[in-house]
C-alpha positions in Angstrom: -81.8 31.6 78.2 -78.0 31.1 78.2 -75.9 33.8 80.1 -73.1 35.4 78.0 -70.9 35.3 81.1 -68.9 31.7 82.1 -67.2 31.3 85.0 -63.4 32.1 84.6 -61.1 28.7 85.3 -57.9 29.4 86.9 -55.8 28.5 83.7 -57.5 32.0 82.2 -56.2 33.7 85.3 -52.8 32.8 84.8 -53.0 33.1 81.2 -53.8 36.8 81.5 -50.9 37.0 84.0 -48.1 35.7 81.6 -49.4 37.9 78.7 -48.7 40.7 81.4 -45.6 39.4 82.1 -44.7 39.1 78.6 -45.5 42.6 77.8 -43.0 43.8 80.6 -40.8 41.9 78.7 -41.4 43.3 75.6 -41.2 46.8 77.5 -37.6 46.0 78.4 -36.7 45.1 74.9 -38.3 47.9 73.4 -37.8 51.2 75.4 -39.1 53.7 72.6 -42.6 51.8 73.0 -42.6 51.2 76.5 -45.3 53.6 77.5 -47.4 51.0 75.1 -46.4 47.6 76.7 -46.4 48.7 80.3 -50.0 49.9 79.3 -51.1 46.6 78.3 -49.3 44.7 80.7 -51.2 46.6 83.5 -54.6 45.7 81.3 -54.2 42.2 81.3 -53.0 42.3 85.2 -56.3 44.1 85.9 -58.3 41.3 83.5 -56.4 38.9 85.9 -58.0 40.6 89.2 -61.0 40.8 87.8 -61.6 37.4 86.5 -63.1 36.0 89.9 -64.7 38.6 90.4 -66.7 38.2 86.8 -67.0 34.6 87.5 -69.3 35.4 91.0 -71.6 37.7 88.9 -73.2 34.3 87.4 -76.0 34.5 89.8 -77.8 37.6 88.8 -75.8 38.6 85.6 -77.8 40.5 82.9 -75.3 41.7 80.6 -71.7 40.6 79.3 -68.3 41.6 81.0 -66.9 44.9 79.6 -63.5 43.4 79.2 -61.8 42.9 76.0 -58.5 41.0 75.4 -57.7 42.4 72.2 -55.3 45.3 72.3 -57.4 48.8 71.6 -54.0 50.3 69.8 -51.6 49.3 67.4 -48.7 47.3 68.5 -45.4 48.5 67.6 -43.3 45.9 65.7 -40.2 47.4 65.1 -37.6 49.8 66.9 -38.3 53.9 66.0 -35.4 54.8 63.5 -33.6 57.9 64.8 -32.5 60.3 62.2 -28.4 60.4 61.8 
């Protein structure tokens, strides 16, 4: 029986950190939605920090890791229009 958890490569950790950095850049570019982008950046950093811990669980793992790289809330695509 195959385990649903696989080892996390160092490339994956770098990828998570790069996505966190991109989210922080978006927070600067879109100050009206910086709360969203900063929370996403924190989430990616948490995934990067948890990646080594999840790969060490391979010995006795019984279930999938409860992390999802997919955003759970809608991504703002345009600046909020202010009333004139």
